[in-house]
PASEBA-1860 file (N, C-alpha, C; in nm, 3 decimals):
! residues 90
1> MADVIPRA> 0.176/2.514/0.845/0.083/2.464/0.745/0.159/2.375/0.646 ~ 0.095/2.269/0.603/0.159/2.175/0.512/0.160/2.230/0.370 ~ 0.264/2.193/0.296/0.276/2.236/0.157/0.190/2.149/0.067 ~ 0.135/2.211/-0.035/0.062/2.135/-0.137/0.163/2.083/-0.236 ~ 0.151/1.956/-0.270/0.239/1.896/-0.369/0.172/1.914/-0.505 ~ 0.234/1.986/-0.597/0.174/2.003/-0.729/0.147/1.869/-0.795 ~ 0.052/1.868/-0.886/-0.002/1.746/-0.943/0.099/1.640/-0.986 ~ 0.209/1.674/-1.046/0.304/1.571/-1.088/0.442/1.595/-1.030
9> AARASSGG> 0.453/1.682/-0.933/0.584/1.719/-0.880/0.652/1.602/-0.810 ~ 0.578/1.525/-0.733/0.640/1.413/-0.663/0.695/1.312/-0.761 ~ 0.622/1.286/-0.867/0.668/1.192/-0.968/0.790/1.247/-1.041 ~ 0.787/1.373/-1.076/0.896/1.435/-1.151/1.023/1.448/-1.066 ~ 1.005/1.473/-0.936/1.121/1.495/-0.852/1.209/1.372/-0.837 ~ 1.150/1.254/-0.853/1.231/1.134/-0.838/1.238/1.053/-0.966 ~ 1.181/1.103/-1.072/1.184/1.030/-1.197/1.106/0.902/-1.192 ~ 1.006/0.893/-1.100/0.924/0.774/-1.091/0.987/0.664/-1.009
17> RNTSARSA> 1.101/0.690/-0.947/1.168/0.589/-0.865/1.160/0.628/-0.719 ~ 1.197/0.535/-0.633/1.205/0.557/-0.489/1.071/0.604/-0.433 ~ 0.969/0.525/-0.452/0.834/0.562/-0.410/0.824/0.580/-0.260 ~ 0.896/0.503/-0.180/0.885/0.517/-0.036/0.936/0.652/0.011 ~ 1.039/0.704/-0.052/1.089/0.836/-0.016/0.991/0.944/-0.058 ~ 0.926/0.926/-0.173/0.828/1.024/-0.222/0.707/1.029/-0.131 ~ 0.666/0.915/-0.075/0.541/0.910/-0.001/0.558/0.937/0.148 ~ 0.680/0.955/0.195/0.701/0.977/0.338/0.626/1.102/0.384
25> GVRLTVDW> 0.523/1.082/0.464/0.448/1.194/0.518/0.353/1.262/0.422 ~ 0.313/1.196/0.314/0.220/1.255/0.218/0.079/1.209/0.254 ~ -0.012/1.305/0.262/-0.151/1.274/0.295/-0.245/1.325/0.187 ~ -0.354/1.256/0.171/-0.458/1.293/0.077/-0.557/1.385/0.150 ~ -0.593/1.498/0.090/-0.689/1.591/0.150/-0.792/1.632/0.046 ~ -0.901/1.692/0.094/-1.010/1.737/0.007/-1.035/1.885/0.031 ~ -1.050/1.959/-0.077/-1.096/2.097/-0.070/-1.249/2.090/-0.071 ~ -1.310/2.105/0.046/-1.454/2.085/0.059/-1.536/2.188/-0.017
33> TACDGRGL> -1.481/2.304/-0.043/-1.556/2.403/-0.120/-1.563/2.365/-0.267 ~ -1.468/2.285/-0.315/-1.465/2.245/-0.456/-1.533/2.110/-0.480 ~ -1.531/2.022/-0.380/-1.583/1.887/-0.397/-1.735/1.889/-0.415 ~ -1.785/1.813/-0.514/-1.929/1.802/-0.532/-1.979/1.658/-0.516 ~ -1.892/1.571/-0.465/-1.935/1.436/-0.430/-1.960/1.342/-0.546 ~ -1.887/1.358/-0.654/-1.907/1.269/-0.770/-1.858/1.127/-0.740 ~ -1.757/1.112/-0.655/-1.713/0.980/-0.612/-1.605/0.915/-0.696 ~ -1.550/0.986/-0.794/-1.446/0.926/-0.876/-1.324/0.888/-0.791
41> CAELLHEL> -1.291/0.970/-0.692/-1.175/0.940/-0.606/-1.194/0.807/-0.534 ~ -1.316/0.779/-0.488/-1.342/0.652/-0.419/-1.332/0.534/-0.514 ~ -1.368/0.555/-0.639/-1.356/0.448/-0.737/-1.210/0.421/-0.772 ~ -1.131/0.527/-0.784/-0.991/0.512/-0.823/-0.901/0.470/-0.708 ~ -0.938/0.505/-0.586/-0.851/0.483/-0.471/-0.932/0.429/-0.353 ~ -1.003/0.320/-0.377/-1.093/0.266/-0.275/-1.020/0.221/-0.149 ~ -0.889/0.200/-0.156/-0.813/0.161/-0.037/-0.807/0.274/0.065 ~ -0.811/0.399/0.020/-0.799/0.513/0.111/-0.923/0.601/0.117
49> VKRDDWGF> -1.012/0.589/0.019/-1.128/0.678/0.011/-1.256/0.596/0.010 ~ -1.343/0.625/0.104/-1.477/0.567/0.108/-1.576/0.680/0.081 ~ -1.701/0.648/0.060/-1.803/0.750/0.035/-1.904/0.752/0.148 ~ -1.950/0.873/0.183/-2.056/0.883/0.282/-2.192/0.861/0.214 ~ -2.299/0.878/0.287/-2.433/0.853/0.232/-2.469/0.945/0.117 ~ -2.403/1.060/0.108/-2.433/1.158/0.002/-2.332/1.153/-0.112 ~ -2.236/1.061/-0.104/-2.137/1.046/-0.210/-2.008/1.121/-0.189 ~ -1.998/1.197/-0.079/-1.877/1.272/-0.053/-1.769/1.182/0.006
57> PLISDQPV> -1.641/1.214/-0.021/-1.532/1.126/0.021/-1.506/1.128/0.171 ~ -1.480/1.012/0.223/-1.430/0.994/0.360/-1.289/0.942/0.343 ~ -1.192/1.026/0.375/-1.052/0.994/0.347/-0.978/0.956/0.474 ~ -0.901/0.851/0.465/-0.818/0.808/0.576/-0.720/0.919/0.610 ~ -0.696/0.941/0.740/-0.600/1.044/0.779/-0.459/0.988/0.791 ~ -0.442/0.863/0.750/-0.310/0.800/0.751/-0.230/0.848/0.630 ~ -0.097/0.850/0.641/-0.016/0.883/0.523/-0.042/0.784/0.410 ~ -0.028/0.830/0.289/-0.048/0.744/0.172/0.067/0.643/0.168
65> PAALLDHA> 0.036/0.513/0.169/0.141/0.412/0.160/0.215/0.423/0.027 ~ 0.342/0.390/0.029/0.425/0.398/-0.091/0.364/0.320/-0.207 ~ 0.305/0.206/-0.177/0.248/0.121/-0.282/0.127/0.186/-0.349 ~ 0.065/0.283/-0.283/-0.055/0.348/-0.338/-0.030/0.489/-0.388 ~ 0.093/0.537/-0.381/0.121/0.675/-0.417/0.088/0.705/-0.564 ~ 0.124/0.617/-0.655/0.093/0.640/-0.796/-0.059/0.646/-0.818 ~ -0.132/0.560/-0.747/-0.278/0.562/-0.758/-0.336/0.691/-0.700 ~ -0.278/0.737/-0.589/-0.324/0.862/-0.528/-0.297/0.980/-0.621
73> ERAVELCP> -0.182/0.982/-0.684/-0.150/1.090/-0.779/-0.248/1.088/-0.896 ~ -0.284/0.970/-0.942/-0.379/0.959/-1.053/-0.517/1.009/-1.011 ~ -0.560/0.974/-0.891/-0.690/1.022/-0.841/-0.691/1.174/-0.831 ~ -0.581/1.233/-0.785/-0.571/1.379/-0.776/-0.580/1.441/-0.916 ~ -0.507/1.384/-1.010/-0.506/1.437/-1.147/-0.642/1.426/-1.215 ~ -0.718/1.321/-1.184/-0.845/1.297/-1.253/-0.967/1.353/-1.180 ~ -0.948/1.413/-1.065/-1.062/1.470/-0.992/-1.128/1.576/-1.079 ~ -1.257/1.560/-1.113/-1.321/1.651/-1.207/-1.336/1.794/-1.155
81> TLALRLRA> -1.335/1.811/-1.022/-1.348/1.947/-0.967/-1.218/1.997/-0.907 ~ -1.109/1.921/-0.923/-0.977/1.956/-0.870/-0.980/1.975/-0.719 ~ -1.063/1.897/-0.650/-1.078/1.911/-0.506/-0.982/1.823/-0.427 ~ -0.924/1.725/-0.490/-0.834/1.631/-0.420/-0.692/1.683/-0.426 ~ -0.620/1.670/-0.315/-0.482/1.719/-0.307/-0.395/1.619/-0.231 ~ -0.267/1.621/-0.263/-0.166/1.552/-0.184/-0.089/1.658/-0.109 ~ -0.075/1.640/0.021/-0.003/1.738/0.105/0.110/1.668/0.179 ~ 0.223/1.737/0.184/0.337/1.687/0.258/0.326/1.732/0.404
89> DQ> 0.348/1.639/0.496/0.350/1.676/0.637/0.476/1.752/0.669 ~ 0.463/1.842/0.764/0.583/1.916/0.806/0.604/1.902/0.953
END
């Protein structure tokens, strides 16, 4: 099972530098029991998150690109129901 990356751990572990190393194998996931389809994640991270007909997120299963990691971390931090997560692949 993949580890959950705490909300600011990836940023803190590298001091905000070396984004490509931080994002290697990191994926965005949704806790479906917590998500209520508000759509903030799609607004903040439209490159990786689309919305279905009911407003729930459709997330790319690709690893988060290094260039979008800071945006993904922000979307996770701002999720109103704390349903969005970053997970490290193992």
